[in-house]
N, C-alpha and C positions, 0 to 999 in steps of 0.2 A: 432523601432531601437534601438539598444544597442547603447548609446552614452557613455557611461560613461570610463572614462583614467582607464585603468586596470594597476594595479602592480602585478608581479608575485611573490612577497616575500610571498604572504599568502600562493599561491598554494605550494612553496617550503616548507612551514612550515607544509602543509597538508601533499605532497609528503613522508616527513619525518615520520609521525608519522603515514599514514594511507596506502599510495599510492605504497611505496616501501617497500621493505623489508630490500635493501641493506646499507639505510641509517641509519637503528638502529643501528649499530653498528660504525657509523663515529663519530670521533673526535669532541665535539661540539664546541670546543675550536680553530678549523681548521678554517685561515681566506677565505672567497671565494672572488675571484675577481667579480667586480661588472660590469654589461655590460648593457649600457640602449638601444633596441632596439625603433625604433619609425616605427610604423607600419602605413601603407598606409591606413587601416580599420582595424575594429576592426572583423575577421569574423571567423566561421568556416572551412571556405576556408585554413585558415593556420593550420590544427589539427596536421600534425607533428611536428610543434613548440609545440604547447600547450601540447602535449602527451611527448615530451622530458623535457620539464617543469615538469609537473606533475609525470612524471616516476621517475624524480631524474637523468636523464640523464645530465643536465646540471650538476648539482651537483656534480655527478662522476668525471665531467672533471673540478672540482674545480670554478665552477662561480654562480655568482647570478643574475639573469635576471629581469630588470624591461621591462615592455612596455609602452609606451605611444600612443596613438591611435592620430593621426595628421588630418585624413580625406582629405588625398588629397597626390599624388606624391611631387608636387610643395613642399608643406607644410614638407613634409619627406625628401625631399633634403635639405630644408632652415634649419631643425632641424639637421641634420647632419653637415652640412656646416660651422654651427654654432658653434657646439659641443655641442650642448642640446643633443643630441644622438652618441652612441658611432658607432651604427651600423643602416642601414636604410633598411627596408623590403616593397620593392615597385617594379614597373617594370623598367627593365634594360632600359625602353625608359629616363628615368628622366636621367641618367647616361649621356647617349647620347647626351640629350639636353646641357648640363653642358660641357661636352669635346667639343662641337661644338663651346661652346663660348669663346675658348680656356682659360679655366681658369686652372691656374698653379697644386692647390692642391686639384683636381676634385675626383668624386667617383668612384671605382672601383668593379666590382661586382664579389662575389668569392665564391658563395654558390647559388643554384637554387631551391627553394622550390617548385614551381608549374608550370605544364606543359600546362596549357590550362588557358583560360579566366572563371573566376569563377563566372561570373553573366549570369541572367537567363532573359529573355523577358518575363515581366508580361503585363496580358491583365486586364480590367473591368469584364471580363464574362471568363465562362468556354469555349475552343476552343479545343474538342477533335481532331478535324481535321484540324489545323492550318497550313497555308502555309504563305512563307513570303510575298507571294503575297497579301496576306490579308493587308499588309501594304501600299499598295498602294493608295494614298489620304489621308494619316493618320500623326497624330503627335506621335512623340514618346522623351521623356526625354531620352537622351543619355549620359550625362554627362559632365568634363570639356573638352573644344577643347585643342586637343594635349595629354589628357590622354589616357593609355593604353586600358580602358573599350570602351570610345567612339572609336577610330582607329580599335580594332578589331571589333565591331559592325557594324560598317561602311563596312569595310572588308567584313563581309558575306554578308551585304545587295548587294553590289556590284558584289561578286562572284554569288549572285543569280539573278545577271540580274536586278536589280533593279537601278531608277535613285533618287539620293538624290537633294533635292533642297526644296525652299520656296514652300509651299503648296497652289501653284497659278495651278497646271495642277494635275487633279486627277490621274496622272502616278505618282508622285514624291512621296516620303518618306521624311516627314519634321522631319529632327531630330535635337532635339533643342539641343543647349547646354549655356543656358543661367541659369542653375540652379545648384547650386553648388551640388557636389556627394554625401556630406553627409546629402543632404534636400530633394534629389529628391523622396524618398518613401513617405514623407511625402506632398511633393505638388502634385505628383499624387492622392493620397486619399483625398486630396482637392480640388481636380478637373482639374488638370492640364494635359494635353495631352490625348491621346488613349489609351498609353501604355508606359511603364517604362523598365528599366532594374535595378536589383536589385541580391545584392548577399546575402549567406545564412549567418545569418539566418532571415534577413529580407523576403525573398521571401516566406518562410513558413510562417511566421508570419501574413504574408498580407494575406497567404490564409486562415490560422486560424481565420482571421477576418472575410474573406469575402470580402476583399478591392481588392483584386487582383487576379489573376490565373498564374502560371507558364504554358507558350505555347511551348518554346523552350529553350534550351541550347545554350549560344551563343559558349561556348567552345568544344563543342560536334561540333558544324558547322564551326569553324574556325577552327579546325584540331589544332596539337600541336605548340606552343609557349612557349618562355621563360615568362611568365607572371607574376611571382614574383619571387626576387632574393634579397639576402644578400648584402648590399655594405657598403664599409666605404672608410674613403678619403684615398688617397695614403699614405699621412705621418703616418695616424693610422695604415695601413694594417704593415708599416715597422716599425713602433717603438713598437708594440704588435704582432709581428706575432705569440710569442707561445700561445698567450690567443686567437688571432682568430682562430688557427689550433684545438682548445680545444675547441671552439665555434663551430666549422665546424663537428667536432667529434661528438657533441652531437645532432646537426641536423641531421646528416646522422642517428646515432641510433634512433630519433623519427622517419625517413624514413622508417627503417629497422622494427621497431616495426609496424608502421601502415600496414604495407603489410601483415603482418601475425596476425593481430589482428580482432577480430569480430567487425561490426559495434557498439555494444552496447558496446564495449570495451574501443573502440574509443569513444564514447560519454561520458563515465564515466570520462574519464581522462580530458574532456574538460570544464564539470561540474564546477568546478571551476570558471573560466573565463567567463560563460555565466549561472549565478545564475539563472535568472530570465525565463529560456528557459528550458521543461520537459526533462529527457532524452529520452523519447519518440519522441521529436521532435529532441533531436539530433541525434539521432538512424537515424530517416528520412533524416536529411540534410548529414548526413555522406554517407550514401548508396548512396544517389543523387549525389554527387563529386565521390564516390566510382564506380559509374557506368560510369560515363563517361573520368575517369583513370584521373583525375584532377591534383594529385600529382607526383612530380618526385620519380624516384625509388632511386637518389642518387644525390648529391649536384654540379655534374659536367654540367656545361652551356657550351654544345657544339655550334661549330661554326657554324655547318648548321642551327643552331636553332636561334641563334642570328642573321644569315642573313635573315631566314622570318620574323624575327620583324622588320629589317631593311628594309623588301621590303614592310612591313604593314603601316611603318612610311612612306616612299615614296609615297603608293599609295594613303595614307593621305595628302601630301604636306604637312609635319609636320616636312621634313627632305632633306638638300638641300645640303650638305655636306655629303661628305662617312668618314665612321670613321673605325679604326681599329680593330680587334676582340681583339689582344694583348693588345691593350691600356685601353680599358676597363672592360675588363676580364681577372682575373689571377685563375688559373685552378689548382696551388698549391696545394692549403689546400685542394680543394675536392679530387684531386689525391692521397693526404696523406691519407684522413682520408679513401676513397674505401681502397686502401690497408693495412689501420692497424686496421680499428674497423669489429668487427666480429658479 
């Protein structure tokens, strides 16, 4: 698993000289506005964002992007609230939790990036005819309690008619929440549990090493849900509305580009961020996410989509207080980007 903190400055330099033609004629003296994004994890799942960086779309909007990998939505939200990051890339559930605690300057979601769960179920052996019933009596590393990956996974299990609980009954599925998201793959390889969930490129790396094998896509089986979105505090959106608009424009340019680009072209734009992964493996991962329609076509987080997320949270008994769509979602930036960016 790739654990290093990633900065986009080097990628911007690469895009200026190699990957974009538009940057070559730019005035080098022009000062770019800097934005720090706290990513919930560092994953190929966020391909439209990385494409927007290396293709120079942020630079076109006068923005320099740095990314930090926080390894968890709770830590991403903490970085956002503390001011360590300007924008958080995480599941909207984090903003719902903060809003439910009656915080004044809570986080508001302004642009959606992915529309499905990006994790995969990993078994210890190849299972070409895997069925969710195979999980009965088994132990699965599911992630952090209250986190979107765990809640979506449990939602799928319940939709498949499975019962969650301690492994005292052969019909139960024991989904463990005691291991941190960032070290789940390592724990699984070390012998913990019968299955684990993992994002890309971790899942593909495990397959190459023979330490685990993908048997199901959680996102494919859960249906569409606003799995990852950009958020910022109310005060930041108010004080930096022009900057946030330009940021959203760049994200939308990235979303439009990946819809037209080939798998290999997308993989090449991500290579500066995943230097220890081959183009071949990156291309495989891109194809896997394309095949489940993981990426949002535009940055608009719709109400019906958020309602489904809230239903999943209530099913997981992680939400006992209703939250207004208008309170935690701002659609103005997305609508403006959709209208103006071609």
